[in-house]
MARTOR-185071 format. One record per residue (C-alpha): x, y, z; chain; residue in three letters; residue number from 1. Coordinates in pm, 1 decimal. Layout:
! MARTOR-185071
((X, Y, Z), "A", "ALA", NUM);
...
//
This chain:
! MARTOR-185071
((912.4, -2685.4, -1085.5), "A", "MET", 1);
((558.1, -2658.6, -1224.5), "A", "LYS", 2);
((236.9, -2505.9, -1094.6), "A", "VAL", 3);
((-20.7, -2775.8, -1029.6), "A", "THR", 4);
((-314.2, -2576.5, -905.9), "A", "SER", 5);
((-421.5, -2236.8, -775.4), "A", "VAL", 6);
((-662.1, -2160.1, -486.3), "A", "ASP", 7);
((-854.8, -1830.6, -509.0), "A", "ILE", 8);
((-1064.7, -1704.4, -219.7), "A", "ALA", 9);
((-1250.2, -1392.9, -126.5), "A", "ARG", 10);
((-1093.9, -1242.9, 187.4), "A", "LEU", 11);
((-1357.2, -1015.6, 334.5), "A", "THR", 12);
((-1254.6, -861.7, 667.2), "A", "ILE", 13);
((-1509.3, -658.8, 867.7), "A", "PRO", 14);
((-1384.1, -324.8, 990.0), "A", "MET", 15);
((-1494.9, -9.7, 1163.8), "A", "GLU", 16);
((-1597.4, 268.0, 918.9), "A", "PRO", 17);
((-1294.7, 448.4, 778.5), "A", "PHE", 18);
((-1347.8, 778.1, 588.6), "A", "VAL", 19);
((-1124.6, 927.1, 317.7), "A", "ILE", 20);
((-1193.2, 1199.9, 64.3), "A", "ALA", 21);
((-1334.9, 960.5, -193.8), "A", "THR", 22);
((-1510.5, 688.2, 5.5), "A", "GLU", 23);
((-1618.1, 541.3, 337.0), "A", "THR", 24);
((-1492.6, 181.7, 386.8), "A", "CYS", 25);
((-1693.3, -66.8, 593.6), "A", "TYR", 26);
((-1500.5, -382.1, 515.5), "A", "GLU", 27);
((-1173.6, -482.4, 347.8), "A", "ALA", 28);
((-1268.3, -654.7, 22.3), "A", "GLN", 29);
((-952.6, -853.3, -44.7), "A", "ASN", 30);
((-859.0, -1160.0, -250.6), "A", "THR", 31);
((-632.7, -1448.3, -151.4), "A", "TYR", 32);
((-418.4, -1655.2, -383.6), "A", "ILE", 33);
((-236.8, -1984.7, -307.5), "A", "LYS", 34);
((-20.6, -2135.5, -579.7), "A", "ILE", 35);
((66.8, -2506.5, -540.9), "A", "HIS", 36);
((361.8, -2670.5, -715.6), "A", "THR", 37);
((470.1, -3024.6, -798.8), "A", "ASP", 38);
((755.0, -3032.2, -544.6), "A", "ASP", 39);
((532.3, -2939.1, -250.0), "A", "GLY", 40);
((626.2, -2573.7, -210.1), "A", "ILE", 41);
((334.5, -2330.7, -221.1), "A", "PHE", 42);
((317.8, -1957.2, -234.4), "A", "GLY", 43);
((51.6, -1718.5, -99.0), "A", "VAL", 44);
((-48.5, -1372.5, -198.1), "A", "GLY", 45);
((-317.4, -1113.3, -117.8), "A", "GLU", 46);
((-456.9, -801.3, -279.4), "A", "CYS", 47);
((-700.5, -531.2, -162.9), "A", "SER", 48);
((-923.1, -373.5, -423.8), "A", "ALA", 49);
((-995.6, -1.9, -411.0), "A", "PHE", 50);
((-1224.3, 55.8, -710.6), "A", "PRO", 51);
((-1217.8, 436.4, -708.1), "A", "MET", 52);
((-840.1, 421.8, -737.0), "A", "LEU", 53);
((-752.0, 115.2, -936.9), "A", "VAL", 54);
((-1075.9, 33.6, -1113.9), "A", "GLY", 55);
((-1096.7, -315.9, -964.6), "A", "GLU", 56);
((-1331.4, -471.8, -717.3), "A", "THR", 57);
((-1321.3, -795.4, -516.6), "A", "GLN", 58);
((-1548.6, -939.0, -783.2), "A", "ASP", 59);
((-1317.4, -852.4, -1071.2), "A", "THR", 60);
((-1016.7, -983.2, -877.0), "A", "CYS", 61);
((-1196.4, -1311.5, -801.0), "A", "PHE", 62);
((-1293.2, -1368.3, -1164.9), "A", "TYR", 63);
((-985.2, -1235.2, -1340.8), "A", "ILE", 64);
((-787.5, -1443.7, -1094.0), "A", "GLY", 65);
((-932.3, -1758.7, -1248.6), "A", "ARG", 66);
((-799.3, -1657.9, -1588.8), "A", "ASP", 67);
((-453.9, -1577.3, -1448.1), "A", "LEU", 68);
((-454.4, -1912.3, -1269.6), "A", "ALA", 69);
((-521.4, -2094.0, -1598.7), "A", "LYS", 70);
((-236.3, -1905.2, -1762.3), "A", "ILE", 71);
((13.2, -2002.5, -1495.0), "A", "ILE", 72);
((-93.6, -2363.0, -1447.3), "A", "LYS", 73);
((164.4, -2611.8, -1567.1), "A", "GLY", 74);
((438.4, -2348.3, -1595.9), "A", "LYS", 75);
((749.9, -2277.0, -1390.4), "A", "ASP", 76);
((666.8, -2032.5, -1104.1), "A", "PRO", 77);
((1036.5, -1946.1, -1060.9), "A", "LEU", 78);
((1034.8, -1768.4, -1397.1), "A", "GLU", 79);
((862.1, -1468.0, -1240.9), "A", "ILE", 80);
((927.3, -1215.1, -1512.5), "A", "ALA", 81);
((791.7, -1450.6, -1779.2), "A", "SER", 82);
((477.0, -1523.5, -1582.1), "A", "ARG", 83);
((409.9, -1156.0, -1522.2), "A", "LEU", 84);
((467.8, -1081.6, -1888.4), "A", "LYS", 85);
((207.6, -1343.9, -1980.5), "A", "GLU", 86);
((-42.8, -1180.0, -1748.0), "A", "PHE", 87);
((13.3, -841.2, -1911.4), "A", "ASP", 88);
((-14.8, -987.7, -2261.1), "A", "GLU", 89);
((-343.5, -1147.2, -2164.6), "A", "TYR", 90);
((-510.1, -842.0, -2001.7), "A", "ILE", 91);
((-417.2, -475.4, -1954.1), "A", "SER", 92);
((-431.4, -296.6, -1621.7), "A", "PHE", 93);
((-580.6, -517.0, -1340.4), "A", "ASN", 94);
((-273.6, -441.1, -1133.1), "A", "SER", 95);
((-437.5, -533.4, -805.0), "A", "THR", 96);
((-510.9, -898.5, -880.4), "A", "ILE", 97);
((-178.5, -932.2, -1060.9), "A", "LYS", 98);
((-11.0, -813.5, -742.8), "A", "SER", 99);
((-144.6, -1109.9, -545.6), "A", "ALA", 100);
((-4.4, -1355.6, -800.2), "A", "PHE", 101);
((327.5, -1167.1, -805.3), "A", "ASP", 102);
((345.6, -1192.4, -426.0), "A", "MET", 103);
((274.8, -1566.7, -434.0), "A", "ALA", 104);
((544.2, -1624.7, -697.3), "A", "LEU", 105);
((801.9, -1443.7, -481.7), "A", "TYR", 106);
((694.6, -1646.0, -180.3), "A", "ASP", 107);
((765.0, -1966.2, -377.7), "A", "ILE", 108);
((1098.9, -1840.4, -503.1), "A", "ALA", 109);
((1221.8, -1737.3, -158.3), "A", "ALA", 110);
((1104.5, -2063.2, -2.0), "A", "LYS", 111);
((1291.2, -2255.2, -274.5), "A", "ARG", 112);
((1610.1, -2079.9, -169.0), "A", "LYS", 113);
((1517.9, -2135.0, 200.6), "A", "ASN", 114);
((1545.5, -1757.2, 262.4), "A", "LEU", 115);
((1310.8, -1501.2, 412.4), "A", "PRO", 116);
((1183.0, -1285.6, 131.1), "A", "LEU", 117);
((1379.3, -970.9, 229.5), "A", "TYR", 118);
((1702.6, -1171.3, 206.2), "A", "GLN", 119);
((1601.9, -1321.9, -125.5), "A", "PHE", 120);
((1548.5, -968.4, -252.2), "A", "LEU", 121);
((1897.5, -873.7, -138.3), "A", "GLY", 122);
((1802.0, -683.8, 170.7), "A", "GLY", 123);
((1899.2, -662.4, 535.7), "A", "ASN", 124);
((1704.7, -590.8, 852.6), "A", "ARG", 125);
((1629.1, -227.2, 921.9), "A", "LYS", 126);
((1402.7, -29.1, 1148.2), "A", "ILE", 127);
((1047.2, 2.7, 1007.4), "A", "ILE", 128);
((830.7, 249.3, 1198.9), "A", "GLN", 129);
((483.8, 308.9, 1057.8), "A", "THR", 130);
((265.9, 612.6, 1086.8), "A", "ASP", 131);
((-99.2, 582.3, 1200.6), "A", "LEU", 132);
((-377.0, 736.7, 997.9), "A", "THR", 133);
((-670.9, 943.6, 1115.2), "A", "ILE", 134);
((-972.5, 917.7, 888.3), "A", "GLY", 135);
((-1186.2, 1221.4, 803.5), "A", "ILE", 136);
((-1421.6, 1336.0, 1074.4), "A", "ASP", 137);
((-1499.3, 1671.4, 1240.4), "A", "THR", 138);
((-1182.7, 1866.6, 1330.4), "A", "PRO", 139);
((-1258.8, 1822.4, 1699.3), "A", "GLU", 140);
((-1309.9, 1442.1, 1679.9), "A", "LYS", 141);
((-988.2, 1406.6, 1476.4), "A", "MET", 142);
((-794.9, 1603.1, 1737.8), "A", "ALA", 143);
((-933.7, 1383.2, 2010.5), "A", "GLU", 144);
((-829.9, 1074.1, 1821.4), "A", "LYS", 145);
((-482.3, 1221.5, 1773.6), "A", "ALA", 146);
((-450.7, 1264.1, 2149.9), "A", "LYS", 147);
((-539.8, 896.5, 2196.1), "A", "LYS", 148);
((-285.0, 796.2, 1933.4), "A", "PHE", 149);
((-10.1, 985.4, 2120.2), "A", "ILE", 150);
((-105.0, 831.0, 2451.0), "A", "ALA", 151);
((-69.4, 493.5, 2285.1), "A", "ASP", 152);
((280.8, 567.4, 2164.8), "A", "GLY", 153);
((232.1, 690.5, 1804.9), "A", "VAL", 154);
((512.9, 915.8, 1687.6), "A", "LYS", 155);
((399.6, 983.4, 1326.1), "A", "ILE", 156);
((39.9, 1072.2, 1231.6), "A", "ILE", 157);
((-105.9, 1077.2, 884.1), "A", "LYS", 158);
((-407.7, 1299.4, 848.0), "A", "ILE", 159);
((-674.6, 1231.6, 581.7), "A", "LYS", 160);
((-799.2, 1549.3, 422.9), "A", "LEU", 161);
((-960.2, 1652.9, 93.7), "A", "GLY", 162);
((-1330.2, 1708.7, 175.4), "A", "LYS", 163);
((-1323.5, 2082.4, 235.7), "A", "ASN", 164);
((-1025.4, 2313.8, 229.9), "A", "GLY", 165);
((-1125.1, 2543.1, 510.5), "A", "ASP", 166);
((-1223.6, 2258.5, 736.5), "A", "GLU", 167);
((-902.3, 2076.7, 641.7), "A", "ASP", 168);
((-697.5, 2367.9, 772.3), "A", "VAL", 169);
((-896.3, 2354.1, 1097.0), "A", "LYS", 170);
((-831.6, 1980.6, 1121.7), "A", "ARG", 171);
((-457.5, 2024.2, 1100.0), "A", "VAL", 172);
((-458.3, 2323.1, 1330.3), "A", "GLN", 173);
((-644.9, 2137.2, 1610.3), "A", "LEU", 174);
((-443.7, 1819.9, 1567.3), "A", "ILE", 175);
((-108.8, 2005.1, 1589.2), "A", "ARG", 176);
((-232.2, 2183.6, 1897.1), "A", "SER", 177);
((-343.2, 1852.2, 2046.1), "A", "ALA", 178);
((-21.4, 1658.2, 1989.6), "A", "VAL", 179);
((245.9, 1927.9, 2036.9), "A", "GLY", 180);
((544.1, 2018.4, 1825.2), "A", "ALA", 181);
((748.9, 1694.5, 1846.8), "A", "SER", 182);
((503.5, 1461.1, 1668.8), "A", "ILE", 183);
((555.0, 1426.7, 1298.8), "A", "ARG", 184);
((247.5, 1504.2, 1085.1), "A", "LEU", 185);
((188.4, 1421.5, 718.7), "A", "ARG", 186);
((-135.1, 1483.3, 524.1), "A", "ILE", 187);
((-316.8, 1304.0, 243.7), "A", "ASP", 188);
((-582.1, 1477.2, 30.8), "A", "ALA", 189);
((-656.6, 1165.8, -178.3), "A", "ASN", 190);
((-707.1, 1380.7, -496.2), "A", "GLN", 191);
((-975.8, 1582.9, -313.4), "A", "GLY", 192);
((-875.4, 1941.4, -390.6), "A", "TRP", 193);
((-885.8, 2138.5, -710.2), "A", "ASP", 194);
((-589.2, 2357.1, -798.9), "A", "TYR", 195);
((-702.1, 2681.8, -626.2), "A", "PRO", 196);
((-807.8, 2496.6, -312.0), "A", "THR", 197);
((-479.1, 2304.8, -303.0), "A", "ALA", 198);
((-278.9, 2630.6, -312.3), "A", "ILE", 199);
((-494.0, 2801.9, -49.6), "A", "LYS", 200);
((-510.8, 2507.5, 184.1), "A", "THR", 201);
((-145.2, 2406.6, 168.9), "A", "LEU", 202);
((-30.8, 2765.4, 216.8), "A", "GLN", 203);
((-250.6, 2792.7, 526.5), "A", "ALA", 204);
((-126.0, 2458.5, 661.5), "A", "ILE", 205);
((249.2, 2531.8, 607.5), "A", "GLU", 206);
((283.8, 2681.9, 957.5), "A", "GLN", 207);
((200.0, 2349.2, 1123.2), "A", "TYR", 208);
((521.4, 2169.3, 1032.9), "A", "LYS", 209);
((404.9, 1903.9, 781.2), "A", "ILE", 210);
((637.0, 1633.3, 642.1), "A", "ASP", 211);
((455.7, 1621.8, 307.5), "A", "PHE", 212);
((120.2, 1618.3, 135.6), "A", "CYS", 213);
((11.7, 1312.7, -59.6), "A", "GLU", 214);
((-179.8, 1356.8, -385.2), "A", "GLN", 215);
((-332.7, 1703.2, -334.3), "A", "PRO", 216);
((-521.4, 1696.8, -668.1), "A", "MET", 217);
((-677.1, 1445.6, -903.7), "A", "HIS", 218);
((-427.1, 1271.5, -1126.2), "A", "HIS", 219);
((-585.0, 1436.0, -1433.1), "A", "ARG", 220);
((-439.3, 1762.0, -1292.6), "A", "LEU", 221);
((-83.4, 1631.8, -1289.5), "A", "ASP", 222);
((18.4, 1904.1, -1535.8), "A", "ALA", 223);
((-42.3, 2159.6, -1259.9), "A", "LEU", 224);
((177.8, 1991.4, -1000.1), "A", "LEU", 225);
((498.4, 2179.1, -1106.7), "A", "PRO", 226);
((316.3, 2511.0, -1058.5), "A", "ALA", 227);
((168.1, 2399.0, -731.3), "A", "LEU", 228);
((513.9, 2303.6, -600.5), "A", "ARG", 229);
((637.0, 2655.6, -677.9), "A", "LYS", 230);
((354.1, 2813.1, -477.6), "A", "LYS", 231);
((370.8, 2601.7, -161.6), "A", "VAL", 232);
((645.7, 2501.7, 84.7), "A", "LYS", 233);
((508.1, 2164.1, 182.0), "A", "ILE", 234);
((669.2, 1874.6, -10.8), "A", "ALA", 235);
((441.1, 1693.5, -253.0), "A", "ILE", 236);
((417.8, 1310.5, -262.3), "A", "MET", 237);
((261.7, 1150.5, -572.3), "A", "ALA", 238);
((34.2, 855.9, -499.6), "A", "ASP", 239);
((-259.1, 805.4, -734.8), "A", "GLU", 240);
((-52.4, 960.1, -1014.3), "A", "SER", 241);
((209.7, 684.1, -1007.9), "A", "VAL", 242);
((117.4, 325.5, -1095.8), "A", "PHE", 243);
((441.5, 214.9, -1261.0), "A", "ASP", 244);
((798.1, 328.9, -1322.5), "A", "HIS", 245);
((687.6, 506.2, -1647.7), "A", "HIS", 246);
((455.6, 722.7, -1441.5), "A", "ASP", 247);
((741.1, 788.1, -1201.0), "A", "ALA", 248);
((968.5, 897.8, -1480.7), "A", "GLU", 249);
((698.9, 1129.9, -1615.3), "A", "ARG", 250);
((639.4, 1303.8, -1287.6), "A", "LEU", 251);
((1008.8, 1323.7, -1201.3), "A", "ILE", 252);
((1101.1, 1464.9, -1544.7), "A", "ASP", 253);
((830.0, 1735.9, -1510.8), "A", "SER", 254);
((944.8, 1812.9, -1154.1), "A", "GLN", 255);
((598.5, 1733.7, -1022.3), "A", "SER", 256);
((683.1, 1569.2, -693.4), "A", "CYS", 257);
((932.3, 1545.5, -409.9), "A", "ASP", 258);
((839.6, 1191.7, -308.3), "A", "TYR", 259);
((651.4, 889.1, -447.0), "A", "ILE", 260);
((411.7, 655.6, -264.6), "A", "ASN", 261);
((436.0, 294.8, -385.9), "A", "ILE", 262);
((146.5, 51.8, -340.1), "A", "LYS", 263);
((157.0, -306.3, -457.9), "A", "LEU", 264);
((-213.9, -287.8, -562.1), "A", "ALA", 265);
((-116.9, -5.3, -806.4), "A", "LYS", 266);
((216.1, -134.8, -928.0), "A", "SER", 267);
((103.6, -494.0, -993.1), "A", "GLY", 268);
((329.0, -633.8, -723.0), "A", "GLY", 269);
((683.7, -652.9, -592.9), "A", "ILE", 270);
((857.5, -653.4, -933.0), "A", "SER", 271);
((723.3, -321.1, -1052.4), "A", "GLU", 272);
((741.3, -172.8, -701.9), "A", "ALA", 273);
((1118.4, -233.7, -717.6), "A", "ILE", 274);
((1131.8, -74.7, -1061.3), "A", "ASN", 275);
((956.3, 239.3, -924.4), "A", "ILE", 276);
((1179.7, 263.0, -623.4), "A", "ALA", 277);
((1498.4, 224.0, -833.8), "A", "ASN", 278);
((1377.4, 475.1, -1092.4), "A", "THR", 279);
((1308.9, 725.7, -818.8), "A", "ALA", 280);
((1643.6, 656.1, -651.6), "A", "LYS", 281);
((1825.7, 743.8, -977.7), "A", "ALA", 282);
((1673.9, 1091.0, -943.0), "A", "HIS", 283);
((1711.6, 1128.8, -565.5), "A", "ASN", 284);
((1344.5, 1093.6, -503.1), "A", "ILE", 285);
((1277.8, 895.4, -186.3), "A", "PRO", 286);
((972.7, 666.7, -170.0), "A", "CYS", 287);
((708.7, 561.1, 79.1), "A", "MET", 288);
((551.8, 217.8, 89.2), "A", "LEU", 289);
((178.7, 233.8, 152.9), "A", "GLY", 290);
((-125.4, 21.1, 105.6), "A", "GLY", 291);
((-499.1, -22.7, 75.7), "A", "MET", 292);
((-678.9, -234.3, 334.6), "A", "LEU", 293);
((-467.5, -548.2, 331.0), "A", "GLU", 294);
((-443.1, -800.6, 614.2), "A", "SER", 295);
((-114.6, -887.4, 779.6), "A", "ARG", 296);
((-38.7, -1129.2, 492.8), "A", "LEU", 297);
((24.6, -855.2, 233.9), "A", "ALA", 298);
((154.6, -629.4, 513.9), "A", "LEU", 299);
((428.4, -887.0, 582.8), "A", "THR", 300);
((524.9, -895.7, 215.0), "A", "ALA", 301);
((552.7, -519.0, 220.5), "A", "LYS", 302);
((776.8, -524.2, 525.0), "A", "VAL", 303);
((1006.2, -765.0, 342.8), "A", "HIS", 304);
((1008.5, -522.8, 40.8), "A", "LEU", 305);
((1077.8, -228.5, 261.7), "A", "ALA", 306);
((1373.1, -405.6, 416.2), "A", "MET", 307);
((1514.6, -488.3, 73.8), "A", "SER", 308);
((1521.8, -138.2, -77.6), "A", "ASN", 309);
((1711.5, 155.9, 74.8), "A", "ASP", 310);
((1511.7, 410.2, -132.5), "A", "ASN", 311);
((1190.7, 316.1, 56.5), "A", "ILE", 312);
((1236.0, 558.0, 343.0), "A", "GLN", 313);
((878.6, 630.1, 462.8), "A", "PHE", 314);
((635.4, 367.9, 587.9), "A", "TYR", 315);
((258.3, 391.9, 583.2), "A", "ASP", 316);
((201.9, 35.3, 691.5), "A", "LEU", 317);
((-87.7, 81.4, 931.2), "A", "ASP", 318);
((-365.7, -80.1, 728.3), "A", "THR", 319);
((-426.9, -357.6, 986.1), "A", "CYS", 320);
((-466.3, -92.2, 1254.7), "A", "LEU", 321);
((-731.8, 109.1, 1076.0), "A", "LEU", 322);
((-1025.6, -77.8, 1224.8), "A", "GLY", 323);
((-991.7, -440.9, 1109.9), "A", "HIS", 324);
((-1222.2, -628.9, 1345.2), "A", "LEU", 325);
((-1056.3, -965.4, 1278.2), "A", "GLU", 326);
((-698.5, -1084.6, 1213.1), "A", "ASP", 327);
((-716.5, -1388.6, 984.9), "A", "PRO", 328);
((-338.5, -1429.0, 952.6), "A", "VAL", 329);
((-104.2, -1691.6, 1097.0), "A", "THR", 330);
((261.0, -1599.2, 1134.4), "A", "GLY", 331);
((384.1, -1280.5, 970.6), "A", "GLY", 332);
((495.7, -934.1, 1075.6), "A", "ALA", 333);
((397.5, -805.0, 1413.4), "A", "ARG", 334);
((354.5, -453.1, 1549.9), "A", "TYR", 335);
((567.1, -360.6, 1848.6), "A", "ASN", 336);
((477.6, -0.9, 1955.6), "A", "ASN", 337);
((434.0, 89.3, 1583.7), "A", "TYR", 338);
((756.6, -71.6, 1481.6), "A", "PHE", 339);
((722.6, -373.3, 1253.4), "A", "LEU", 340);
((911.8, -690.6, 1330.2), "A", "GLU", 341);
((977.6, -1001.6, 1121.7), "A", "LEU", 342);
((1127.7, -1342.5, 1194.6), "A", "ASP", 343);
((1340.1, -1526.9, 938.9), "A", "ASP", 344);
((1083.6, -1783.9, 825.6), "A", "THR", 345);
((1153.6, -1870.1, 458.2), "A", "PRO", 346);
((938.9, -1684.5, 208.1), "A", "GLY", 347);
((684.8, -1432.2, 324.5), "A", "ILE", 348);
((631.5, -1622.7, 648.7), "A", "GLY", 349);
((258.3, -1560.4, 669.2), "A", "ALA", 350);
((-66.9, -1721.8, 560.4), "A", "ASP", 351);
((-442.8, -1701.7, 611.5), "A", "ILE", 352);
((-582.6, -1945.2, 872.0), "A", "SER", 353);
((-783.1, -2243.8, 745.2), "A", "ASP", 354);
((-1058.7, -2155.6, 992.2), "A", "ALA", 355);
((-1108.5, -1813.1, 828.4), "A", "PHE", 356);
((-1090.5, -1947.9, 474.8), "A", "LEU", 357);
((-1365.8, -2201.7, 539.3), "A", "THR", 358);
((-1606.4, -1906.3, 573.4), "A", "ARG", 359);
((-1502.8, -1753.0, 242.9), "A", "MET", 360);
((-1606.3, -1825.3, -114.7), "A", "GLU", 361);
((-1327.4, -2035.1, -272.9), "A", "ARG", 362);
((-1237.6, -2199.3, -596.2), "A", "ILE", 363);
((-945.9, -2414.0, -715.7), "A", "THR", 364);
((-816.8, -2398.9, -1069.3), "A", "ILE", 365);
//
């Protein structure tokens, strides 16, 4: 099998404003990849650029994607490891756009075997229940939103924090009061606190029964994570500090985290995500699978990945519920009361509609 051409398209999805510690998002600036082969099988992939985290934008993904397409053209897409190695030899970093190509290669490989991706990866069906995230707002407005979440059937809420430690405590206090004791809460500071603020804030929040805190401090402060863990009772989940399995090993060896959040846009795709999950498993560190602002295309690939790896035990797969004003995807995973369901269509089982793509800037290599 040989790659004959690659379609690259901007995938810009309008959304309601969503606020985190480092940015306010007004649209999902994603990139779509479609790899065609000489035997008629094609594979699709998607990535979502978060420049303040990964250093990539939709523009860089669109243009670097052209170079990666030229590298892969005429070569065997089933040799996934070789193709990814060639990408890394050509350009360092750029994990986000690489993840879209990685996804498309796995889509082709699973279709070639006539298997849904999770089975191709050696997995079995399991229950996938996502949390739902509340973006940063006033404590009172966040508590009101939490009430609406619960009325809609949400069982796990993720609270974005990191703007101001004292206000963050108030946010969690009011949300816990609004939802009661049975709802699971987890928090994410998105690198927003310094070390003293992280200690003070987490110690104050401990009483509110929190599953874990994601990335309390900037990744440049990773050396302080072991000391932080000794001073607080809330479990620490590394996110922005872990891009690949080498980062995972570093944080695990230094006893810097209790959990790891895997994102395809950080890891460069499914291959390295599996490496991270397996590295963490060897040290009894469970993982969460999260995301940026992907559509249901990449979401579906992530559900397949989650079903294929038993060390992925937490699911932050709510990106399509965070204010996307349009769903451009055909097929794919569906939400059923915050549980994610898949059919057994070969490959990823999802694609972007032609009607949506006709409105986007596109190029074929």
